[in-house]
PyMOL commands that place a pseudoatom at each C-alpha (Angstrom):
pseudoatom trace, name=CA, resn=MET, resi=1, chain=A, elem=C, hetatm=0, pos=[-33.254, -37.187, 4.218]
pseudoatom trace, name=CA, resn=PHE, resi=2, chain=A, elem=C, hetatm=0, pos=[-32.156, -34.966, 1.369]
pseudoatom trace, name=CA, resn=PHE, resi=3, chain=A, elem=C, hetatm=0, pos=[-33.298, -31.808, 3.183]
pseudoatom trace, name=CA, resn=ILE, resi=4, chain=A, elem=C, hetatm=0, pos=[-31.364, -32.811, 6.316]
pseudoatom trace, name=CA, resn=PHE, resi=5, chain=A, elem=C, hetatm=0, pos=[-28.230, -33.228, 4.208]
pseudoatom trace, name=CA, resn=ILE, resi=6, chain=A, elem=C, hetatm=0, pos=[-28.719, -29.833, 2.523]
pseudoatom trace, name=CA, resn=ARG, resi=7, chain=A, elem=C, hetatm=0, pos=[-29.411, -28.136, 5.869]
pseudoatom trace, name=CA, resn=SER, resi=8, chain=A, elem=C, hetatm=0, pos=[-26.339, -29.624, 7.553]
pseudoatom trace, name=CA, resn=PHE, resi=9, chain=A, elem=C, hetatm=0, pos=[-24.206, -28.774, 4.497]
pseudoatom trace, name=CA, resn=LEU, resi=10, chain=A, elem=C, hetatm=0, pos=[-25.370, -25.136, 4.658]
pseudoatom trace, name=CA, resn=ILE, resi=11, chain=A, elem=C, hetatm=0, pos=[-24.711, -24.937, 8.398]
pseudoatom trace, name=CA, resn=TYR, resi=12, chain=A, elem=C, hetatm=0, pos=[-21.173, -26.318, 7.993]
pseudoatom trace, name=CA, resn=THR, resi=13, chain=A, elem=C, hetatm=0, pos=[-20.532, -23.964, 5.071]
pseudoatom trace, name=CA, resn=ILE, resi=14, chain=A, elem=C, hetatm=0, pos=[-21.663, -20.955, 7.097]
pseudoatom trace, name=CA, resn=ILE, resi=15, chain=A, elem=C, hetatm=0, pos=[-19.496, -22.019, 10.052]
pseudoatom trace, name=CA, resn=LEU, resi=16, chain=A, elem=C, hetatm=0, pos=[-16.476, -22.427, 7.778]
pseudoatom trace, name=CA, resn=ILE, resi=17, chain=A, elem=C, hetatm=0, pos=[-17.049, -19.006, 6.215]
pseudoatom trace, name=CA, resn=LEU, resi=18, chain=A, elem=C, hetatm=0, pos=[-17.257, -17.418, 9.681]
pseudoatom trace, name=CA, resn=ILE, resi=19, chain=A, elem=C, hetatm=0, pos=[-14.054, -19.157, 10.791]
pseudoatom trace, name=CA, resn=TYR, resi=20, chain=A, elem=C, hetatm=0, pos=[-12.135, -17.992, 7.714]
pseudoatom trace, name=CA, resn=ASN, resi=21, chain=A, elem=C, hetatm=0, pos=[-13.354, -14.430, 8.282]
pseudoatom trace, name=CA, resn=CYS, resi=22, chain=A, elem=C, hetatm=0, pos=[-11.519, -14.483, 11.595]
pseudoatom trace, name=CA, resn=SER, resi=23, chain=A, elem=C, hetatm=0, pos=[-8.148, -14.740, 9.860]
pseudoatom trace, name=CA, resn=PRO, resi=24, chain=A, elem=C, hetatm=0, pos=[-5.634, -12.115, 11.015]
pseudoatom trace, name=CA, resn=ARG, resi=25, chain=A, elem=C, hetatm=0, pos=[-5.505, -8.699, 9.410]
pseudoatom trace, name=CA, resn=ILE, resi=26, chain=A, elem=C, hetatm=0, pos=[-2.022, -7.211, 9.178]
pseudoatom trace, name=CA, resn=SER, resi=27, chain=A, elem=C, hetatm=0, pos=[-1.731, -3.446, 8.795]
pseudoatom trace, name=CA, resn=ARG, resi=28, chain=A, elem=C, hetatm=0, pos=[1.266, -1.129, 8.473]
pseudoatom trace, name=CA, resn=HIS, resi=29, chain=A, elem=C, hetatm=0, pos=[1.334, 2.317, 10.030]
pseudoatom trace, name=CA, resn=GLY, resi=30, chain=A, elem=C, hetatm=0, pos=[3.804, 5.166, 9.705]
pseudoatom trace, name=CA, resn=ASN, resi=31, chain=A, elem=C, hetatm=0, pos=[6.655, 5.776, 7.285]
pseudoatom trace, name=CA, resn=PHE, resi=32, chain=A, elem=C, hetatm=0, pos=[7.518, 2.375, 5.850]
pseudoatom trace, name=CA, resn=PHE, resi=33, chain=A, elem=C, hetatm=0, pos=[10.986, 2.262, 4.276]
pseudoatom trace, name=CA, resn=THR, resi=34, chain=A, elem=C, hetatm=0, pos=[12.425, -0.529, 2.171]
pseudoatom trace, name=CA, resn=LYS, resi=35, chain=A, elem=C, hetatm=0, pos=[15.902, -2.041, 1.983]
pseudoatom trace, name=CA, resn=GLU, resi=36, chain=A, elem=C, hetatm=0, pos=[16.469, -0.258, -1.329]
pseudoatom trace, name=CA, resn=GLU, resi=37, chain=A, elem=C, hetatm=0, pos=[15.819, 3.096, 0.335]
pseudoatom trace, name=CA, resn=LEU, resi=38, chain=A, elem=C, hetatm=0, pos=[18.216, 2.190, 3.145]
pseudoatom trace, name=CA, resn=ASN, resi=39, chain=A, elem=C, hetatm=0, pos=[20.841, 1.215, 0.564]
pseudoatom trace, name=CA, resn=ILE, resi=40, chain=A, elem=C, hetatm=0, pos=[20.454, 4.667, -1.015]
pseudoatom trace, name=CA, resn=LEU, resi=41, chain=A, elem=C, hetatm=0, pos=[21.095, 6.165, 2.428]
pseudoatom trace, name=CA, resn=LYS, resi=42, chain=A, elem=C, hetatm=0, pos=[24.215, 4.025, 2.878]
pseudoatom trace, name=CA, resn=SER, resi=43, chain=A, elem=C, hetatm=0, pos=[25.690, 4.577, -0.566]
pseudoatom trace, name=CA, resn=THR, resi=44, chain=A, elem=C, hetatm=0, pos=[25.172, 8.324, -1.045]
pseudoatom trace, name=CA, resn=LYS, resi=45, chain=A, elem=C, hetatm=0, pos=[25.491, 11.480, 1.015]
pseudoatom trace, name=CA, resn=LEU, resi=46, chain=A, elem=C, hetatm=0, pos=[22.048, 13.078, 0.853]
pseudoatom trace, name=CA, resn=ASN, resi=47, chain=A, elem=C, hetatm=0, pos=[20.744, 16.420, 2.087]
pseudoatom trace, name=CA, resn=LYS, resi=48, chain=A, elem=C, hetatm=0, pos=[17.370, 17.132, 3.705]
pseudoatom trace, name=CA, resn=SER, resi=49, chain=A, elem=C, hetatm=0, pos=[15.445, 17.744, 0.489]
pseudoatom trace, name=CA, resn=GLU, resi=50, chain=A, elem=C, hetatm=0, pos=[16.795, 14.540, -1.068]
pseudoatom trace, name=CA, resn=ILE, resi=51, chain=A, elem=C, hetatm=0, pos=[15.820, 12.575, 2.066]
pseudoatom trace, name=CA, resn=ILE, resi=52, chain=A, elem=C, hetatm=0, pos=[12.283, 13.926, 1.695]
pseudoatom trace, name=CA, resn=GLU, resi=53, chain=A, elem=C, hetatm=0, pos=[12.264, 12.789, -1.963]
pseudoatom trace, name=CA, resn=VAL, resi=54, chain=A, elem=C, hetatm=0, pos=[13.404, 9.272, -1.002]
pseudoatom trace, name=CA, resn=LEU, resi=55, chain=A, elem=C, hetatm=0, pos=[11.569, 8.673, 2.303]
pseudoatom trace, name=CA, resn=GLY, resi=56, chain=A, elem=C, hetatm=0, pos=[8.919, 11.403, 2.422]
pseudoatom trace, name=CA, resn=GLN, resi=57, chain=A, elem=C, hetatm=0, pos=[8.261, 13.723, 5.336]
pseudoatom trace, name=CA, resn=PRO, resi=58, chain=A, elem=C, hetatm=0, pos=[9.571, 12.454, 8.699]
pseudoatom trace, name=CA, resn=SER, resi=59, chain=A, elem=C, hetatm=0, pos=[7.170, 11.086, 11.285]
pseudoatom trace, name=CA, resn=THR, resi=60, chain=A, elem=C, hetatm=0, pos=[8.574, 13.567, 13.777]
pseudoatom trace, name=CA, resn=LYS, resi=61, chain=A, elem=C, hetatm=0, pos=[11.480, 15.934, 14.254]
pseudoatom trace, name=CA, resn=SER, resi=62, chain=A, elem=C, hetatm=0, pos=[13.555, 16.430, 17.365]
pseudoatom trace, name=CA, resn=THR, resi=63, chain=A, elem=C, hetatm=0, pos=[12.134, 18.907, 19.840]
pseudoatom trace, name=CA, resn=PHE, resi=64, chain=A, elem=C, hetatm=0, pos=[15.495, 20.497, 20.531]
pseudoatom trace, name=CA, resn=SER, resi=65, chain=A, elem=C, hetatm=0, pos=[17.027, 20.509, 17.068]
pseudoatom trace, name=CA, resn=ASP, resi=66, chain=A, elem=C, hetatm=0, pos=[15.765, 20.561, 13.517]
pseudoatom trace, name=CA, resn=ASN, resi=67, chain=A, elem=C, hetatm=0, pos=[18.781, 18.431, 12.571]
pseudoatom trace, name=CA, resn=THR, resi=68, chain=A, elem=C, hetatm=0, pos=[17.378, 15.121, 13.864]
pseudoatom trace, name=CA, resn=TRP, resi=69, chain=A, elem=C, hetatm=0, pos=[14.531, 13.405, 12.053]
pseudoatom trace, name=CA, resn=TYR, resi=70, chain=A, elem=C, hetatm=0, pos=[12.672, 10.228, 12.999]
pseudoatom trace, name=CA, resn=TYR, resi=71, chain=A, elem=C, hetatm=0, pos=[10.886, 7.878, 10.610]
pseudoatom trace, name=CA, resn=ILE, resi=72, chain=A, elem=C, hetatm=0, pos=[8.662, 5.529, 12.612]
pseudoatom trace, name=CA, resn=TYR, resi=73, chain=A, elem=C, hetatm=0, pos=[6.614, 2.576, 11.465]
pseudoatom trace, name=CA, resn=PHE, resi=74, chain=A, elem=C, hetatm=0, pos=[4.984, -0.395, 13.091]
pseudoatom trace, name=CA, resn=ILE, resi=75, chain=A, elem=C, hetatm=0, pos=[3.109, -3.463, 11.952]
pseudoatom trace, name=CA, resn=GLN, resi=76, chain=A, elem=C, hetatm=0, pos=[-0.066, -4.516, 13.751]
pseudoatom trace, name=CA, resn=LYS, resi=77, chain=A, elem=C, hetatm=0, pos=[-1.802, -7.858, 13.648]
pseudoatom trace, name=CA, resn=GLU, resi=78, chain=A, elem=C, hetatm=0, pos=[-5.405, -8.182, 14.720]
pseudoatom trace, name=CA, resn=ARG, resi=79, chain=A, elem=C, hetatm=0, pos=[-8.038, -10.854, 14.703]
pseudoatom trace, name=CA, resn=ALA, resi=80, chain=A, elem=C, hetatm=0, pos=[-11.778, -10.276, 14.839]
pseudoatom trace, name=CA, resn=VAL, resi=81, chain=A, elem=C, hetatm=0, pos=[-12.457, -9.545, 18.522]
pseudoatom trace, name=CA, resn=PHE, resi=82, chain=A, elem=C, hetatm=0, pos=[-9.012, -10.244, 19.968]
pseudoatom trace, name=CA, resn=GLU, resi=83, chain=A, elem=C, hetatm=0, pos=[-6.492, -7.695, 21.190]
pseudoatom trace, name=CA, resn=VAL, resi=84, chain=A, elem=C, hetatm=0, pos=[-4.431, -5.837, 18.579]
pseudoatom trace, name=CA, resn=LYS, resi=85, chain=A, elem=C, hetatm=0, pos=[-0.743, -6.807, 18.754]
pseudoatom trace, name=CA, resn=ASN, resi=86, chain=A, elem=C, hetatm=0, pos=[2.233, -4.812, 17.518]
pseudoatom trace, name=CA, resn=THR, resi=87, chain=A, elem=C, hetatm=0, pos=[4.383, -7.398, 15.763]
pseudoatom trace, name=CA, resn=ALA, resi=88, chain=A, elem=C, hetatm=0, pos=[7.218, -5.071, 14.676]
pseudoatom trace, name=CA, resn=ASN, resi=89, chain=A, elem=C, hetatm=0, pos=[8.329, -1.545, 15.516]
pseudoatom trace, name=CA, resn=THR, resi=90, chain=A, elem=C, hetatm=0, pos=[11.134, 0.205, 13.660]
pseudoatom trace, name=CA, resn=VAL, resi=91, chain=A, elem=C, hetatm=0, pos=[12.547, 3.704, 14.061]
pseudoatom trace, name=CA, resn=LEU, resi=92, chain=A, elem=C, hetatm=0, pos=[14.994, 5.271, 11.604]
pseudoatom trace, name=CA, resn=LYS, resi=93, chain=A, elem=C, hetatm=0, pos=[16.863, 8.166, 13.189]
pseudoatom trace, name=CA, resn=ILE, resi=94, chain=A, elem=C, hetatm=0, pos=[18.651, 10.510, 10.777]
pseudoatom trace, name=CA, resn=ARG, resi=95, chain=A, elem=C, hetatm=0, pos=[21.014, 13.263, 11.950]
pseudoatom trace, name=CA, resn=PHE, resi=96, chain=A, elem=C, hetatm=0, pos=[22.133, 16.140, 9.750]
pseudoatom trace, name=CA, resn=ASP, resi=97, chain=A, elem=C, hetatm=0, pos=[25.279, 18.266, 9.998]
pseudoatom trace, name=CA, resn=GLU, resi=98, chain=A, elem=C, hetatm=0, pos=[25.425, 22.067, 9.815]
pseudoatom trace, name=CA, resn=ASN, resi=99, chain=A, elem=C, hetatm=0, pos=[25.422, 21.886, 5.978]
pseudoatom trace, name=CA, resn=GLN, resi=100, chain=A, elem=C, hetatm=0, pos=[22.078, 19.990, 6.034]
pseudoatom trace, name=CA, resn=ASN, resi=101, chain=A, elem=C, hetatm=0, pos=[23.736, 16.749, 4.827]
pseudoatom trace, name=CA, resn=VAL, resi=102, chain=A, elem=C, hetatm=0, pos=[23.203, 13.378, 6.508]
pseudoatom trace, name=CA, resn=SER, resi=103, chain=A, elem=C, hetatm=0, pos=[25.893, 12.903, 9.144]
pseudoatom trace, name=CA, resn=ASN, resi=104, chain=A, elem=C, hetatm=0, pos=[24.681, 9.524, 10.455]
pseudoatom trace, name=CA, resn=TYR, resi=105, chain=A, elem=C, hetatm=0, pos=[21.637, 7.373, 10.866]
pseudoatom trace, name=CA, resn=SER, resi=106, chain=A, elem=C, hetatm=0, pos=[20.601, 4.561, 13.154]
pseudoatom trace, name=CA, resn=ILE, resi=107, chain=A, elem=C, hetatm=0, pos=[17.856, 1.959, 13.095]
pseudoatom trace, name=CA, resn=ILE, resi=108, chain=A, elem=C, hetatm=0, pos=[16.113, 0.892, 16.296]
pseudoatom trace, name=CA, resn=LYS, resi=109, chain=A, elem=C, hetatm=0, pos=[14.021, -2.276, 16.057]
pseudoatom trace, name=CA, resn=SER, resi=110, chain=A, elem=C, hetatm=0, pos=[11.403, -3.566, 18.478]
pseudoatom trace, name=CA, resn=ASP, resi=111, chain=A, elem=C, hetatm=0, pos=[13.575, -6.446, 19.690]
pseudoatom trace, name=CA, resn=LYS, resi=112, chain=A, elem=C, hetatm=0, pos=[16.218, -3.978, 20.881]
pseudoatom trace, name=CA, resn=ALA, resi=113, chain=A, elem=C, hetatm=0, pos=[13.788, -1.539, 22.486]
pseudoatom trace, name=CA, resn=SER, resi=114, chain=A, elem=C, hetatm=0, pos=[13.550, -1.312, 26.236]
pseudoatom trace, name=CA, resn=GLU, resi=115, chain=A, elem=C, hetatm=0, pos=[10.536, -1.010, 28.472]
pseudoatom trace, name=CA, resn=VAL, resi=116, chain=A, elem=C, hetatm=0, pos=[10.411, 2.120, 30.622]
pseudoatom trace, name=CA, resn=SER, resi=117, chain=A, elem=C, hetatm=0, pos=[8.426, 1.866, 33.817]
pseudoatom trace, name=CA, resn=ILE, resi=118, chain=A, elem=C, hetatm=0, pos=[6.833, 4.937, 35.332]
pseudoatom trace, name=CA, resn=SER, resi=119, chain=A, elem=C, hetatm=0, pos=[7.606, 5.713, 38.939]
pseudoatom trace, name=CA, resn=THR, resi=120, chain=A, elem=C, hetatm=0, pos=[4.686, 5.824, 41.342]
pseudoatom trace, name=CA, resn=ASP, resi=121, chain=A, elem=C, hetatm=0, pos=[6.603, 7.783, 43.990]
pseudoatom trace, name=CA, resn=ILE, resi=122, chain=A, elem=C, hetatm=0, pos=[4.937, 10.941, 45.226]
pseudoatom trace, name=CA, resn=THR, resi=123, chain=A, elem=C, hetatm=0, pos=[6.944, 14.046, 46.050]
pseudoatom trace, name=CA, resn=GLU, resi=124, chain=A, elem=C, hetatm=0, pos=[5.854, 15.646, 49.274]
pseudoatom trace, name=CA, resn=SER, resi=125, chain=A, elem=C, hetatm=0, pos=[5.424, 19.384, 49.470]
pseudoatom trace, name=CA, resn=ASN, resi=126, chain=A, elem=C, hetatm=0, pos=[6.003, 21.152, 52.773]
pseudoatom trace, name=CA, resn=ALA, resi=127, chain=A, elem=C, hetatm=0, pos=[4.513, 24.359, 51.371]
pseudoatom trace, name=CA, resn=LEU, resi=128, chain=A, elem=C, hetatm=0, pos=[0.971, 23.145, 51.783]
pseudoatom trace, name=CA, resn=LYS, resi=129, chain=A, elem=C, hetatm=0, pos=[1.625, 21.921, 55.326]
pseudoatom trace, name=CA, resn=ARG, resi=130, chain=A, elem=C, hetatm=0, pos=[2.679, 25.372, 56.490]
pseudoatom trace, name=CA, resn=GLY, resi=131, chain=A, elem=C, hetatm=0, pos=[0.080, 27.128, 54.410]
pseudoatom trace, name=CA, resn=LEU, resi=132, chain=A, elem=C, hetatm=0, pos=[0.298, 28.765, 51.023]
pseudoatom trace, name=CA, resn=VAL, resi=133, chain=A, elem=C, hetatm=0, pos=[-0.048, 32.321, 52.360]
pseudoatom trace, name=CA, resn=ARG, resi=134, chain=A, elem=C, hetatm=0, pos=[2.728, 31.689, 54.903]
pseudoatom trace, name=CA, resn=GLU, resi=135, chain=A, elem=C, hetatm=0, pos=[5.050, 30.385, 52.152]
pseudoatom trace, name=CA, resn=LEU, resi=136, chain=A, elem=C, hetatm=0, pos=[4.348, 33.404, 49.934]
pseudoatom trace, name=CA, resn=LEU, resi=137, chain=A, elem=C, hetatm=0, pos=[5.049, 35.822, 52.790]
pseudoatom trace, name=CA, resn=ASP, resi=138, chain=A, elem=C, hetatm=0, pos=[8.271, 33.989, 53.734]
pseudoatom trace, name=CA, resn=SER, resi=139, chain=A, elem=C, hetatm=0, pos=[9.390, 34.117, 50.108]
pseudoatom trace, name=CA, resn=PHE, resi=140, chain=A, elem=C, hetatm=0, pos=[8.662, 37.859, 49.984]
pseudoatom trace, name=CA, resn=VAL, resi=141, chain=A, elem=C, hetatm=0, pos=[10.649, 38.467, 53.198]
pseudoatom trace, name=CA, resn=ARG, resi=142, chain=A, elem=C, hetatm=0, pos=[13.625, 36.444, 51.873]
pseudoatom trace, name=CA, resn=ARG, resi=143, chain=A, elem=C, hetatm=0, pos=[13.637, 38.541, 48.675]
pseudoatom trace, name=CA, resn=LEU, resi=144, chain=A, elem=C, hetatm=0, pos=[13.663, 41.745, 50.706]
pseudoatom trace, name=CA, resn=LYS, resi=145, chain=A, elem=C, hetatm=0, pos=[16.632, 40.545, 52.777]
pseudoatom trace, name=CA, resn=GLU, resi=146, chain=A, elem=C, hetatm=0, pos=[18.750, 39.554, 49.746]
pseudoatom trace, name=CA, resn=PRO, resi=147, chain=A, elem=C, hetatm=0, pos=[21.193, 42.235, 48.603]
pseudoatom trace, name=CA, resn=ASN, resi=148, chain=A, elem=C, hetatm=0, pos=[20.936, 43.392, 45.006]
for i in range(1, 148): cmd.bond("trace and resi %d" % i, "trace and resi %d" % (i + 1))
show_as sticks, trace
zoom trace
């Protein structure tokens, strides 16, 4: 009787330990910024080097201009074998003027983000219907006919 009690107690203990190990794990990724750092942004006019001191290097910079920086972070929640969920996404966009000082900033949160769907339309090409060689020759003839 005693051994049955010990065995069942051990089984229940092991089951409880396994259940508690399935508790969610929350992880932060990217450039996490606090309210204090945002208050520094609001209260003072900083330049690029001071922004780097406060927030660190940006997650990414604009492709077309070095005067727009993005600080991106997101929080993920995952449980043992279940799908990983993004619980919060935040983007801090900082723009600089020609003197390298902050001109404005904006914060985009996950609840205000929009979903962009990708079009599945296919563009038809008439070039392949007529033949590639024919299209190249026609293009060459058109160039010869154009005046300089």
